[in-house]
C-alpha positions as CSV (number, residue, x, y, z in Angstrom):
1,X,-9.5,-20.7,68.6
2,X,-10.4,-18.9,71.8
3,X,-13.7,-17.4,70.7
4,X,-16.2,-16.6,73.4
5,X,-19.8,-15.4,72.9
6,X,-22.2,-15.5,70.0
7,X,-20.7,-16.2,66.5
8,X,-23.0,-13.6,64.8
9,X,-22.0,-10.9,67.2
10,X,-18.3,-11.7,66.8
11,X,-18.3,-11.5,63.0
12,X,-20.9,-8.8,62.5
13,X,-18.3,-6.0,62.4
14,X,-16.4,-7.8,59.7
15,X,-19.5,-8.4,57.7
16,X,-20.7,-4.8,57.9
17,X,-17.2,-3.7,57.2
18,X,-17.0,-5.7,54.0
19,X,-20.4,-4.2,52.9
20,X,-19.0,-0.7,53.2
21,X,-15.7,-1.5,51.5
22,X,-17.2,-3.5,48.7
23,X,-20.0,-0.9,48.2
24,X,-17.3,1.7,47.5
25,X,-15.9,-0.5,44.7
26,X,-19.3,-1.5,43.3
27,X,-20.3,2.2,43.2
28,X,-17.0,3.2,41.5
29,X,-17.2,0.3,39.1
30,X,-20.6,1.7,37.9
31,X,-19.7,5.4,38.0
32,X,-16.3,5.3,36.3
33,X,-17.5,3.8,33.0
34,X,-20.5,6.1,33.0
35,X,-18.2,9.1,33.4
36,X,-15.9,7.8,30.7
37,X,-18.8,7.4,28.3
38,X,-20.1,10.9,29.1
39,X,-16.7,12.2,28.2
40,X,-16.8,10.6,24.8
41,X,-14.7,7.5,25.3
42,X,-15.7,4.4,23.4
43,X,-16.8,1.0,24.5
44,X,-13.3,-0.4,24.2
45,X,-11.9,2.2,26.7
46,X,-14.8,1.7,29.1
47,X,-14.4,-2.1,28.9
48,X,-10.7,-1.7,29.8
49,X,-11.7,0.5,32.7
50,X,-14.0,-2.2,34.1
51,X,-11.4,-4.9,33.5
52,X,-8.9,-3.0,35.6
53,X,-11.0,-3.5,38.7
54,X,-10.3,-7.2,38.4
55,X,-6.8,-7.1,37.0
56,X,-5.1,-5.9,40.2
57,X,-6.7,-8.6,42.3
58,X,-5.2,-11.3,40.1
59,X,-1.6,-10.0,40.8
60,X,-2.0,-9.0,44.4
61,X,-4.0,-11.9,45.7
62,X,-1.2,-14.2,46.6
63,X,0.9,-11.6,48.4
64,X,-2.2,-10.4,50.2
65,X,-3.0,-13.9,51.3
66,X,0.4,-14.5,52.7
67,X,0.3,-11.1,54.4
68,X,-3.0,-12.0,56.0
69,X,-1.6,-15.3,57.2
70,X,1.2,-13.4,59.0
71,X,-0.7,-10.5,60.3
72,X,-4.3,-11.4,60.7
73,X,-7.1,-9.0,60.0
74,X,-6.5,-5.4,61.2
75,X,-3.2,-4.5,59.5
76,X,-4.2,-5.7,56.0
77,X,-7.6,-4.1,56.4
78,X,-6.1,-0.7,57.4
79,X,-3.8,-0.7,54.4
80,X,-6.8,-1.6,52.1
81,X,-9.0,1.1,53.6
82,X,-6.4,3.8,52.9
83,X,-5.7,2.6,49.4
84,X,-9.5,2.4,48.5
85,X,-10.2,5.8,49.9
86,X,-7.3,7.4,48.1
87,X,-8.2,5.6,44.9
88,X,-11.9,6.7,44.8
89,X,-11.0,10.1,46.3
90,X,-8.7,10.8,43.4
91,X,-11.6,10.5,41.0
92,X,-13.5,13.1,42.9
93,X,-10.6,15.6,42.7
94,X,-9.5,14.8,39.1
95,X,-12.4,13.1,37.2
96,X,-10.4,12.3,34.0
97,X,-9.9,9.0,32.3
98,X,-6.3,8.3,33.4
99,X,-7.2,8.9,37.0
100,X,-10.2,6.7,36.7
101,X,-7.8,3.9,35.6
102,X,-5.8,4.5,38.8
103,X,-9.0,4.5,40.8
104,X,-9.9,1.1,39.3
105,X,-6.5,-0.4,40.1
106,X,-6.4,0.9,43.7
107,X,-10.0,0.2,44.5
108,X,-10.2,-3.2,43.0
109,X,-6.9,-4.4,44.4
110,X,-7.6,-3.1,47.9
111,X,-11.1,-4.7,48.0
112,X,-9.7,-8.0,46.8
113,X,-7.0,-8.0,49.5
114,X,-9.4,-7.0,52.2
115,X,-11.8,-9.8,51.1
116,X,-9.1,-12.4,51.7
117,X,-8.3,-11.1,55.2
118,X,-12.0,-10.9,56.1
119,X,-12.8,-14.4,54.8
120,X,-9.8,-15.8,56.7
121,X,-10.9,-14.0,59.9
122,X,-14.5,-15.1,59.7
123,X,-13.5,-18.7,59.0
124,X,-11.2,-18.8,62.0
125,X,-13.9,-17.4,64.3
126,X,-16.0,-20.6,63.8
127,X,-15.5,-23.5,66.2
128,X,-17.3,-26.3,64.3
129,X,-18.3,-27.3,60.9
130,X,-21.9,-26.0,61.4
131,X,-20.6,-22.7,62.6
132,X,-18.2,-22.5,59.6
133,X,-21.1,-22.8,57.2
134,X,-23.1,-20.3,59.1
135,X,-20.2,-17.8,59.2
136,X,-19.6,-17.9,55.5
137,X,-23.3,-17.7,54.7
138,X,-23.5,-14.5,56.7
139,X,-20.3,-13.1,55.1
140,X,-21.5,-14.0,51.6
141,X,-24.5,-11.7,52.1
142,X,-22.1,-8.7,52.2
143,X,-21.1,-8.5,48.5
144,X,-24.7,-9.0,47.5
145,X,-25.8,-6.1,49.8
146,X,-22.8,-4.0,48.6
147,X,-23.7,-4.5,45.0
148,X,-27.1,-3.0,45.8
149,X,-26.0,-0.2,48.1
150,X,-23.0,1.1,46.2
151,X,-24.5,1.6,42.7
152,X,-27.7,2.9,44.2
153,X,-25.9,5.5,46.3
154,X,-23.7,6.5,43.4
155,X,-26.6,6.7,40.9
156,X,-28.6,8.9,43.2
157,X,-25.7,11.3,43.7
158,X,-24.7,11.4,40.1
159,X,-28.3,12.3,39.1
160,X,-28.7,15.0,41.8
161,X,-25.2,16.3,42.5
162,X,-22.8,15.1,39.8
163,X,-19.9,12.6,39.5
164,X,-17.6,14.4,41.9
165,X,-20.1,14.2,44.8
166,X,-20.6,10.5,44.0
167,X,-16.9,9.7,44.1
168,X,-16.5,11.8,47.3
169,X,-19.2,9.9,49.1
170,X,-17.9,6.5,47.9
171,X,-14.5,7.5,49.2
172,X,-15.9,7.7,52.7
173,X,-17.3,4.2,52.8
174,X,-13.9,2.5,53.3
175,X,-13.4,4.7,56.4
176,X,-16.7,3.5,57.8
177,X,-15.5,-0.1,57.2
178,X,-12.4,0.5,59.3
179,X,-14.4,2.1,62.1
180,X,-16.7,-0.9,62.2
181,X,-13.9,-3.5,62.1
182,X,-11.0,-1.9,64.1
183,X,-12.1,-3.5,67.4
184,X,-12.6,-7.0,65.9
185,X,-10.7,-9.7,67.9
186,X,-8.0,-11.6,66.1
187,X,-8.4,-15.4,66.1
188,X,-5.4,-17.7,66.2
189,X,-3.0,-14.7,66.6
190,X,-0.4,-16.8,68.5
191,X,-0.6,-19.8,66.3
192,X,2.7,-21.6,65.6
193,X,3.7,-22.0,62.0
194,X,5.4,-25.3,61.2
195,X,9.2,-25.1,60.7
196,X,10.7,-25.6,57.3
197,X,10.2,-24.0,53.8
198,X,6.9,-22.3,53.5
199,X,6.1,-24.0,50.2
200,X,4.4,-22.4,47.2
201,X,0.8,-21.6,46.7
202,X,0.6,-23.9,43.7
203,X,1.5,-26.8,45.9
204,X,-1.9,-26.4,47.4
205,X,-3.3,-27.2,44.0
206,X,-1.6,-30.6,44.1
207,X,-4.4,-32.0,46.1
208,X,-7.0,-33.5,43.7
209,X,-9.8,-32.3,46.0
210,X,-8.5,-28.7,45.8
211,X,-8.3,-28.8,42.0
212,X,-11.8,-30.1,41.8
213,X,-13.1,-27.5,44.2
214,X,-11.4,-24.7,42.3
215,X,-12.9,-26.0,39.0
216,X,-16.4,-26.0,40.5
217,X,-15.8,-22.5,41.9
218,X,-14.7,-21.3,38.4
219,X,-17.8,-22.8,36.8
220,X,-19.9,-20.9,39.4
221,X,-18.1,-17.5,39.0
222,X,-18.1,-17.8,35.2
223,X,-21.8,-18.4,35.2
224,X,-22.3,-15.4,37.5
225,X,-20.2,-13.2,35.2
226,X,-21.8,-14.7,32.1
227,X,-25.3,-13.9,33.4
228,X,-24.5,-10.3,34.3
229,X,-22.9,-9.6,30.9
230,X,-25.2,-11.6,28.5
231,X,-28.7,-10.8,29.9
232,X,-28.5,-7.2,28.8
233,X,-27.2,-8.4,25.4
234,X,-30.1,-10.9,25.0
235,X,-32.6,-8.3,26.3
236,X,-31.3,-5.7,23.8
237,X,-31.7,-8.2,20.9
238,X,-35.3,-8.7,21.9
239,X,-36.1,-5.0,22.4
240,X,-36.6,-5.2,26.1
241,X,-36.5,-1.9,28.0
242,X,-33.6,-1.0,30.2
243,X,-35.8,-1.0,33.3
244,X,-37.0,-4.5,32.6
245,X,-33.5,-5.7,32.1
246,X,-32.6,-4.1,35.4
247,X,-35.5,-5.9,37.0
248,X,-34.3,-9.2,35.6
249,X,-30.8,-8.7,37.0
250,X,-32.3,-7.5,40.3
251,X,-34.3,-10.8,40.7
252,X,-31.0,-12.6,40.4
253,X,-29.4,-10.5,43.2
254,X,-32.3,-10.8,45.5
255,X,-32.6,-14.6,45.1
256,X,-28.8,-15.0,45.7
257,X,-29.0,-12.9,48.9
258,X,-32.1,-14.7,50.2
259,X,-30.7,-18.2,49.6
260,X,-27.5,-17.4,51.4
261,X,-29.6,-16.7,54.6
262,X,-31.0,-20.3,54.3
263,X,-27.7,-22.0,53.5
264,X,-26.9,-23.1,57.1
265,X,-30.3,-24.8,57.4
266,X,-29.9,-26.5,54.0
267,X,-26.3,-27.5,54.7
268,X,-27.3,-29.1,58.0
269,X,-29.2,-31.7,56.0
270,X,-27.2,-31.9,52.7
271,X,-23.5,-32.6,52.4
272,X,-21.4,-29.8,50.9
273,X,-20.4,-31.6,47.8
274,X,-24.0,-32.6,47.0
275,X,-25.1,-28.9,47.3
276,X,-22.2,-27.6,45.2
277,X,-22.7,-30.3,42.5
278,X,-26.4,-29.9,42.4
279,X,-26.3,-26.1,42.3
280,X,-23.8,-26.0,39.4
281,X,-25.8,-28.6,37.5
282,X,-29.0,-26.5,38.0
283,X,-27.2,-23.4,36.8
284,X,-26.2,-25.2,33.6
285,X,-29.8,-26.3,33.0
286,X,-31.2,-22.8,33.6
287,X,-28.6,-21.3,31.2
288,X,-29.7,-23.8,28.5
289,X,-33.4,-22.8,29.1
290,X,-32.8,-19.1,29.1
291,X,-33.1,-18.5,25.3
292,X,-36.5,-20.2,25.3
293,X,-37.9,-17.6,27.7
294,X,-39.7,-15.1,25.6
295,X,-41.0,-12.5,28.1
296,X,-39.3,-10.4,30.7
297,X,-41.3,-12.3,33.4
298,X,-40.1,-15.7,32.4
299,X,-36.5,-14.3,32.1
300,X,-36.8,-13.0,35.6
301,X,-37.9,-16.4,36.8
302,X,-34.8,-18.0,35.2
303,X,-32.7,-15.2,36.7
304,X,-34.1,-15.9,40.2
305,X,-33.5,-19.7,39.8
306,X,-29.9,-19.0,38.7
307,X,-29.4,-16.6,41.6
308,X,-30.6,-19.3,44.0
309,X,-28.3,-21.9,42.5
310,X,-25.2,-19.8,42.3
311,X,-25.9,-17.9,45.6
312,X,-25.8,-21.2,47.5
313,X,-22.4,-22.3,46.2
314,X,-19.9,-19.7,47.6
315,X,-20.5,-20.4,51.4
316,X,-20.0,-24.1,50.7
317,X,-16.8,-23.6,48.6
318,X,-15.3,-21.4,51.4
319,X,-16.3,-23.9,54.0
320,X,-14.6,-26.8,52.1
321,X,-11.6,-24.7,51.4
322,X,-11.0,-24.1,55.0
323,X,-11.3,-27.8,55.8
324,X,-8.9,-28.7,53.1
325,X,-6.1,-26.2,53.9
326,X,-3.6,-26.0,56.8
327,X,-4.7,-23.2,59.1
328,X,-1.4,-21.2,58.6
329,X,-2.0,-21.2,54.8
330,X,-5.7,-20.4,54.6
331,X,-4.9,-16.9,53.3
332,X,-3.0,-18.4,50.4
333,X,-5.8,-20.8,49.6
334,X,-8.4,-17.9,49.6
335,X,-6.0,-16.0,47.4
336,X,-5.9,-18.8,44.9
337,X,-9.7,-18.8,44.8
338,X,-9.8,-15.1,44.2
339,X,-7.3,-15.4,41.4
340,X,-9.5,-17.9,39.5
341,X,-12.6,-15.7,40.3
342,X,-11.0,-12.5,38.9
343,X,-9.5,-14.3,35.9
344,X,-13.1,-15.2,34.9
345,X,-14.3,-11.6,35.5
346,X,-11.4,-10.3,33.4
347,X,-11.7,-12.7,30.4
348,X,-15.4,-13.5,30.3
349,X,-16.7,-10.2,28.8
350,X,-14.1,-10.3,26.0
351,X,-14.7,-14.0,25.1
352,X,-18.4,-13.6,25.2
353,X,-18.3,-10.5,23.1
354,X,-16.4,-12.4,20.3
355,X,-18.6,-15.5,20.6
356,X,-21.8,-13.5,20.6
357,X,-20.8,-11.8,17.4
358,X,-20.5,-15.2,15.7
359,X,-23.4,-17.3,17.0
360,X,-25.7,-14.7,18.6
361,X,-26.8,-14.3,22.2
362,X,-28.9,-17.5,22.3
363,X,-26.1,-19.6,20.9
364,X,-23.8,-18.3,23.6
365,X,-26.3,-19.3,26.3
366,X,-26.6,-22.8,24.9
367,X,-22.8,-23.2,24.7
368,X,-22.3,-21.9,28.2
369,X,-25.1,-24.0,29.6
370,X,-23.7,-27.2,28.1
371,X,-20.2,-26.5,29.5
372,X,-21.5,-25.8,33.0
373,X,-23.9,-28.7,33.1
374,X,-21.3,-31.2,31.8
375,X,-18.6,-29.7,34.1
376,X,-20.8,-30.2,37.2
377,X,-19.9,-33.9,37.1
378,X,-16.5,-33.0,38.5
379,X,-18.2,-32.3,41.8
380,X,-18.7,-36.0,42.4
381,X,-15.0,-36.1,43.1
382,X,-15.5,-34.0,46.2
383,X,-17.4,-36.9,48.0
384,X,-14.3,-38.0,49.9
385,X,-13.3,-34.6,51.2
386,X,-13.6,-34.6,55.0
387,X,-15.6,-31.6,56.3
388,X,-16.6,-32.4,59.7
């Protein structure tokens, strides 16, 4: 691919760029519902607002993936930076509910499209299977870091300067992303695309290995979304304070970030399919055990274990995805993964809300844990996927 020099130095601008861009969305995704609630809108309206951050990504992912396959990193990233800055900036100028919906659509869609381009770029920078795992492990730290930086920045500014100041500051973060990434070197820019019809993205799903990998990815992302939504519900049922619930969720994020630093060393000794299957199975077991944890401390231990399990999966999924996909269609494959991921983020809160009202929070944990643990068996079908 023509890379020269240290892999970490090559991809560092892209990783830092994703931190800034994703932090803008994470901060806006926290600030917009808070503003809507403060203006008197109900839970249904705020839930719709949060869903809009994921909705745009579902519809834009495939076009964004194909665009990244044709143009590489810089052109898609520049468009996404402009869209994200405008989207969040509008909320600073007109902080009203209809504009917040536009902010969610623009910000969510632009971050999703940029994620595809950045993942494609980082994957193509690697020159071996070991480097591929390392590259995606480093990149996967970016969303975890952004989910800490964005809400923290927004929360501090909301408390001390108001919502307008928070949105204005968040609107600057995508610009920083562009400044960090604009000098990144394109990899495979002169690659020849095979002649003939380009084919459809759904043809990629015809491979049994691809279907299994997407299924395991869906179990992982569903568990992630499930945990973030249901832990506050379970904590509220038990009368646990908001700060304790925040600490429980924080232990998940910290564990997920820490394990991703260790993934390359673990992956050097364990095959990808073993790590994916084992991590998803562990996630199912932890979810089954969650209702039996009676104190915030034991809930935090479960949260950390779940963060370690799920945090280790994404780099391995991305690595396998790159091995399984023709290089000129990697953007499409990454787009398919993002579609499944955001479909989970869009539907999970609504489904869980209904189920929780019927069987209670503990019952939903047991149901989800059973599905995830049983579904992890699909990972054994990934044994024959060549990843070297």
